[in-house]
Backbone as numpy.savetxt, mean C-alpha at the origin, in Angstrom:
# Nx Ny Nz CAx CAy CAz Cx Cy Cz
40.26 2.35 -12.38 39.91 2.00 -10.47 38.39 2.75 -10.29
38.03 3.43 -11.44 36.49 3.97 -11.12 35.52 2.77 -10.96
35.89 1.47 -11.31 35.01 0.27 -11.46 34.71 -0.43 -10.04
35.87 -0.25 -9.38 35.91 -0.58 -7.93 34.67 -0.06 -7.17
34.36 1.40 -7.20 33.39 1.62 -6.19 32.10 1.49 -6.68
32.02 1.20 -8.11 30.80 1.09 -8.99 30.28 -0.62 -8.26
31.16 -1.43 -8.43 30.93 -2.98 -7.98 30.53 -2.88 -6.51
31.16 -2.18 -5.87 30.69 -2.14 -4.43 29.42 -1.50 -4.04
28.99 -0.60 -4.98 27.40 0.00 -5.01 26.58 -1.19 -5.42
26.61 -1.69 -6.82 26.15 -2.95 -7.03 25.76 -4.11 -6.14
27.12 -4.31 -5.40 27.05 -5.55 -4.63 26.18 -5.05 -3.38
26.10 -3.85 -2.87 25.33 -3.33 -1.75 23.75 -3.39 -2.11
23.46 -3.12 -3.25 21.99 -3.10 -3.72 21.38 -4.68 -3.71
22.54 -5.36 -4.37 22.05 -6.64 -4.39 21.70 -7.49 -3.32
22.52 -6.82 -2.08 22.13 -7.45 -0.82 21.01 -7.16 -0.10
20.68 -5.94 -0.38 19.39 -5.10 0.11 18.44 -6.02 0.00
17.50 -6.24 1.18 16.11 -7.03 0.70 14.81 -5.85 0.31
15.30 -5.60 -0.78 14.49 -4.34 -1.59 13.53 -5.28 -2.56
12.86 -4.60 -3.39 11.86 -4.91 -4.19 12.99 -5.60 -5.27
12.02 -6.93 -5.87 12.57 -7.51 -7.15 12.29 -7.10 -8.16
12.55 -7.27 -9.09 12.08 -6.80 -10.58 10.76 -6.40 -10.86
10.07 -7.84 -10.80 8.67 -7.77 -10.96 7.89 -7.16 -9.58
8.12 -6.84 -8.38 7.53 -6.02 -7.53 7.13 -4.83 -7.70
5.90 -4.54 -7.27 5.58 -3.09 -7.60 5.86 -2.40 -6.01
6.31 -1.08 -6.13 6.64 -0.52 -4.78 5.67 0.37 -4.40
5.12 0.15 -2.94 4.05 0.49 -2.44 4.69 1.87 -1.40
4.30 3.08 -1.63 4.64 4.08 -0.80 3.45 4.49 -0.04
3.57 5.31 0.79 2.52 6.22 1.54 1.51 6.64 0.69
1.51 7.29 -0.59 0.75 7.88 -1.43 0.79 7.19 -2.76
1.59 6.13 -3.18 1.37 5.55 -4.39 1.52 3.93 -4.45
0.90 3.51 -5.59 0.99 1.95 -6.08 1.77 2.08 -7.50
3.15 1.94 -7.29 3.84 1.91 -8.60 3.76 3.35 -9.25
2.91 3.31 -10.59 2.92 4.87 -10.79 1.85 5.30 -10.49
0.62 4.88 -9.78 -0.94 5.08 -9.56 -0.57 6.01 -8.12
-1.09 6.95 -8.11 -0.87 7.88 -7.14 -2.23 8.29 -6.39
-2.01 8.59 -5.06 -3.09 9.21 -4.54 -3.76 10.40 -5.00
-4.59 10.71 -5.26 -5.45 11.96 -5.84 -5.56 11.85 -7.56
-5.15 10.76 -7.92 -5.54 10.55 -9.60 -6.91 10.30 -9.61
-7.55 10.69 -10.65 -8.90 10.20 -11.05 -8.88 8.69 -11.59
-10.09 8.06 -11.27 -10.18 6.75 -11.29 -9.98 6.20 -12.99
-10.28 7.24 -13.91 -9.67 6.66 -15.19 -8.33 6.72 -15.57
-7.53 7.70 -14.91 -6.05 7.59 -15.31 -5.44 6.34 -14.28
-6.02 6.09 -12.94 -5.88 4.78 -12.44 -5.73 3.57 -13.32
-7.29 3.55 -14.06 -7.51 2.60 -15.17 -6.29 2.23 -16.13
-5.66 3.58 -16.82 -5.10 3.65 -17.60 -3.47 3.26 -17.32
-2.86 3.57 -15.82 -1.95 3.35 -15.49 -1.88 1.79 -15.16
-2.79 1.19 -14.66 -2.67 -0.19 -14.47 -2.55 -1.15 -15.86
-3.17 -0.46 -16.49 -3.23 -1.18 -18.18 -1.75 -1.29 -18.40
-1.07 -0.25 -18.29 0.42 0.16 -18.81 1.21 -0.99 -17.84
0.72 -1.15 -16.54 1.67 -2.34 -15.81 1.32 -3.67 -16.36
0.42 -4.00 -17.36 0.12 -5.18 -17.83 -0.72 -5.95 -17.45
-1.81 -5.08 -16.43 -3.13 -5.60 -15.71 -4.16 -5.91 -17.16
-4.85 -7.09 -16.99 -6.03 -7.38 -18.01 -7.46 -7.79 -17.18
-8.37 -7.46 -17.94 -9.53 -7.83 -17.46 -10.04 -6.94 -16.42
-9.90 -5.56 -16.43 -9.80 -4.65 -15.25 -11.43 -4.30 -15.68
-12.08 -3.70 -14.53 -13.46 -3.38 -14.62 -13.29 -1.94 -15.29
-14.33 -1.43 -16.07 -14.59 -0.14 -16.41 -14.51 0.52 -15.19
-13.53 1.88 -15.64 -13.84 3.00 -14.18 -14.88 3.76 -14.08
-15.78 3.68 -15.27 -17.10 4.44 -15.35 -18.14 3.76 -14.02
-17.88 2.41 -13.64 -18.77 2.14 -12.69 -18.50 2.80 -11.03
-17.27 3.47 -11.16 -17.11 3.96 -9.81 -17.69 5.35 -9.70
-18.11 5.51 -8.18 -19.00 6.89 -8.01 -18.08 7.89 -8.33
-18.79 8.97 -9.19 -18.06 10.29 -9.26 -18.23 11.36 -8.04
-19.21 11.01 -7.21 -19.47 11.96 -6.28 -19.54 11.11 -4.82
-18.99 11.55 -3.82 -19.04 10.73 -2.59 -17.86 9.86 -2.54
-18.17 8.78 -1.58 -17.09 7.60 -1.62 -17.58 6.52 -2.30
-16.47 5.87 -2.74 -16.75 4.69 -3.48 -15.58 3.81 -3.46
-15.55 2.95 -4.62 -14.48 1.97 -4.81 -14.37 1.69 -6.10
-13.14 1.37 -6.55 -12.65 0.59 -7.65 -12.01 -0.38 -7.50
-12.54 -1.46 -7.97 -12.17 -2.97 -7.54 -11.22 -3.36 -8.87
-9.95 -3.37 -8.88 -9.11 -3.77 -9.84 -9.01 -5.31 -10.01
-8.88 -5.68 -8.68 -9.08 -7.48 -8.55 -9.34 -7.67 -7.42
-9.27 -9.19 -7.09 -9.98 -9.65 -5.46 -8.71 -9.18 -4.55
-7.48 -8.66 -5.06 -6.43 -8.37 -4.12 -5.92 -6.96 -4.14
-6.78 -5.92 -5.01 -6.41 -4.50 -5.23 -7.58 -3.78 -5.37
-7.93 -2.78 -4.62 -8.88 -1.97 -4.71 -8.24 -0.59 -4.18
-9.12 0.29 -4.92 -8.78 1.90 -4.46 -10.20 2.53 -4.12
-10.08 2.82 -2.81 -11.01 3.94 -2.44 -10.84 5.20 -3.26
-12.03 5.77 -3.25 -12.39 7.03 -3.77 -13.39 7.93 -3.35
-12.91 9.22 -3.31 -13.89 10.13 -2.76 -13.89 11.29 -4.37
-15.28 11.30 -4.56 -15.53 12.23 -5.71 -14.54 11.97 -6.93
-14.45 10.37 -6.89 -13.95 9.97 -8.20 -12.18 10.15 -8.33
-11.56 10.32 -7.11 -10.21 10.51 -7.06 -9.88 9.69 -5.94
-8.53 8.83 -6.29 -8.14 7.76 -5.33 -7.78 8.64 -3.85
-8.57 7.89 -2.70 -7.77 8.36 -1.43 -7.27 7.22 -0.59
-7.32 6.09 -1.10 -6.62 4.98 -0.44 -6.56 4.00 -1.32
-5.55 3.08 -1.28 -4.85 2.22 -1.93 -4.88 0.63 -1.13
-5.70 -0.27 -1.47 -5.73 -1.14 -0.73 -5.15 -2.69 -1.40
-4.07 -3.06 -0.63 -3.47 -4.16 -1.62 -3.48 -5.60 -0.39
-3.44 -6.91 -1.01 -3.02 -8.01 -0.19 -2.29 -8.82 -1.49
-1.82 -7.88 -2.36 -1.08 -8.87 -3.32 0.60 -9.02 -2.99
0.80 -10.08 -2.85 2.27 -10.79 -2.54 3.25 -10.30 -3.18
3.44 -9.51 -4.60 4.63 -8.93 -5.42 4.50 -7.65 -5.07
3.75 -6.91 -3.90 3.90 -5.50 -3.94 4.88 -5.30 -2.43
5.68 -4.29 -2.40 6.60 -4.25 -1.27 6.82 -2.75 -0.74
6.76 -2.31 0.47 7.27 -1.03 0.67 8.73 -0.71 0.41
9.06 0.66 0.81 10.35 0.69 0.51 11.00 0.07 1.78
10.54 -0.17 2.85 11.22 -1.01 4.16 11.43 -2.10 3.88
10.69 -2.83 2.89 10.76 -4.12 2.48 9.58 -4.82 2.97
8.20 -4.37 3.25 7.27 -4.80 4.20 6.42 -5.36 3.05
5.84 -6.32 3.05 5.02 -7.18 1.95 3.99 -8.10 2.81
2.98 -8.39 2.04 1.89 -9.23 2.70 2.92 -10.89 2.77
2.73 -11.14 4.19 3.63 -12.48 4.44 4.47 -12.04 5.47
5.15 -10.64 5.96 6.04 -10.36 6.50 5.27 -10.32 7.88
6.13 -10.58 8.54 5.75 -10.80 10.30 5.39 -9.33 10.87
4.51 -9.26 11.53 4.29 -8.09 12.23 5.32 -7.49 13.25
6.26 -8.34 13.87 7.57 -8.09 14.52 8.32 -7.17 13.44
8.38 -7.90 12.44 9.28 -7.00 11.23 8.65 -5.71 11.12
7.36 -5.65 11.08 7.06 -4.30 10.74 7.08 -3.44 11.87
7.07 -3.84 13.06 7.16 -3.21 14.40 8.83 -2.61 14.16
9.70 -3.49 13.88 10.87 -2.94 13.92 11.45 -1.97 12.71
10.71 -2.26 11.77 10.94 -1.38 10.42 10.38 -0.03 10.66
9.50 0.08 11.34 8.72 1.62 11.78 8.89 2.23 13.16
9.47 1.10 13.91 9.95 1.79 15.31 8.74 2.27 15.91
9.28 3.46 16.68 8.47 3.93 17.68 7.29 5.16 17.02
7.36 5.33 15.65 6.33 6.12 14.74 5.06 5.52 14.41
5.00 4.29 14.99 3.64 3.58 14.64 2.53 3.79 15.99
1.44 3.53 15.68 0.25 3.26 16.31 -0.17 2.00 16.06
-0.14 1.20 17.26 -0.30 -0.24 17.21 -1.82 -0.74 17.89
-2.70 -1.22 17.46 -4.34 -1.36 17.80 -4.70 -2.67 17.61
-5.65 -3.04 18.35 -6.39 -4.26 17.70 -7.30 -3.73 16.90
-7.39 -4.84 15.72 -8.47 -4.70 14.78 -9.86 -4.22 15.43
-10.40 -3.50 15.01 -11.92 -2.97 15.40 -12.85 -4.22 15.45
-13.06 -4.92 14.55 -14.00 -6.04 14.50 -13.85 -7.50 14.95
-12.51 -7.66 15.05 -11.67 -9.05 15.70 -11.72 -9.26 17.27
-12.03 -10.60 17.32 -12.15 -10.86 18.83 -10.81 -11.36 19.53
-9.70 -11.69 18.33 -8.62 -12.23 18.27 -7.64 -10.83 18.86
-7.04 -10.98 20.11 -6.16 -10.11 20.47 -4.91 -9.65 19.63
-4.52 -10.75 18.88 -3.59 -10.74 18.05 -3.98 -10.01 16.73
-4.84 -9.90 16.33 -5.29 -9.29 15.12 -5.08 -7.76 15.38
-3.95 -7.20 14.68 -3.61 -5.70 14.60 -3.75 -5.02 13.62
-4.01 -3.85 13.90 -3.74 -2.74 12.90 -2.50 -1.74 13.25
-1.69 -1.66 12.36 -0.55 -0.81 12.66 -0.74 0.34 11.66
-0.89 1.67 12.26 -0.75 2.94 11.62 0.62 3.72 11.57
1.06 3.88 10.46 2.30 5.22 10.39 1.89 6.03 9.67
1.83 7.44 10.20 1.22 8.41 9.42 2.51 9.52 9.43
2.65 9.80 8.07 3.72 10.81 7.65 3.74 11.97 8.33
5.00 12.79 8.45 5.29 13.88 9.31 4.16 15.01 8.96
3.59 15.12 7.66 2.94 15.92 7.25 1.39 15.87 7.56
1.25 14.96 8.17 -0.24 14.32 8.46 -1.08 14.21 7.48
-0.52 13.98 5.95 -1.28 13.93 4.76 -1.54 12.54 4.30
-0.40 11.73 4.48 -0.49 10.38 4.26 -0.30 9.47 5.45
-0.58 8.21 5.05 -0.43 7.07 6.24 -0.49 5.68 5.48
0.09 4.89 6.36 0.02 3.39 5.95 -0.32 2.48 6.87
-1.37 1.66 6.92 -1.67 0.60 7.72 -1.63 -0.72 7.26
-1.17 -1.48 8.38 -0.69 -2.85 7.97 -1.72 -3.81 9.12
-2.22 -4.80 8.44 -3.44 -5.55 9.33 -2.78 -7.08 9.26
-3.01 -7.62 10.22 -2.71 -9.20 10.27 -2.74 -9.67 11.78
-2.65 -11.04 11.71 -2.49 -11.70 12.79 -1.17 -12.34 12.88
0.15 -12.02 13.45 1.30 -12.24 13.44 2.13 -11.98 11.95
1.13 -12.10 11.11 1.84 -11.70 9.82 0.93 -10.69 9.02
1.39 -10.02 7.80 0.75 -8.98 7.47 -0.34 -9.52 6.21
-1.47 -9.38 6.45 -2.60 -9.78 5.91 -2.72 -8.55 4.48
-2.61 -7.78 4.85 -2.94 -6.47 4.01 -2.55 -5.03 4.30
-1.98 -4.44 3.18 -1.74 -3.10 3.40 -2.32 -2.05 2.68
-2.53 -1.00 3.30 -3.40 0.37 3.17 -2.50 1.50 3.23
-2.51 2.30 1.93 -1.90 3.62 1.98 -2.63 4.52 1.35
-2.59 5.99 1.68 -3.30 7.15 1.22 -3.28 8.05 2.32
-4.36 8.96 2.04 -4.92 9.95 2.81 -4.87 9.77 4.24
-4.37 10.47 5.15 -4.54 9.86 6.68 -6.14 9.75 7.02
-6.85 10.68 6.62 -8.23 10.21 6.98 -9.23 8.85 6.75
-8.54 8.69 5.47 -9.01 7.29 4.79 -8.29 6.14 5.08
-7.17 6.24 5.83 -6.30 5.10 6.59 -6.91 4.75 7.77
-7.34 5.84 8.44 -7.98 5.67 9.88 -9.14 5.28 10.14
-9.82 5.50 8.86 -11.39 4.84 8.60 -11.03 3.22 8.39
-11.25 2.43 9.34 -10.66 1.07 9.00 -11.99 0.58 7.69
-13.08 0.69 8.29 -14.03 0.06 7.19 -14.59 0.85 6.12
-13.79 1.98 5.82 -14.11 2.70 4.59 -15.13 3.44 4.31
-15.84 3.55 3.25 -16.76 4.16 2.89 -18.01 4.30 4.19
-18.62 5.09 4.40 -19.74 5.21 5.36 -20.94 4.68 4.71
């Protein structure tokens, strides 16, 4: 009779709109195995383990001050002193634990995050529908920013100060 509860759990997981097998889970401080605070060389190694090919050499990323490690046209890492402080993605196969991904409606984002978000017009846009939605963790150390015009066009996660700075490195 222990099989019945196990089948119920499997059925519930299958019905949940969560990550697919090929999806990469994006949290407030990680992109799969890549974590905010990692040195760029370690990020490079983790991306190779994920099967990424033709990655730029991490030696080109600034070891002092603010810089970027551009893994692809859809994925980049903002760094401070050679360590990741922000992960930026526009990849369609990346999903948050709440089921938010590029292409999700901004209404869905608002429903998923509720009153915990700050919703504002994007700084450089003249379109009032272009939104930046920021959710900051209770410890004020990490955050997620979702951008788009009615649908999510990009998701940013990482240290709160790096998320709030929309333009990135000064």
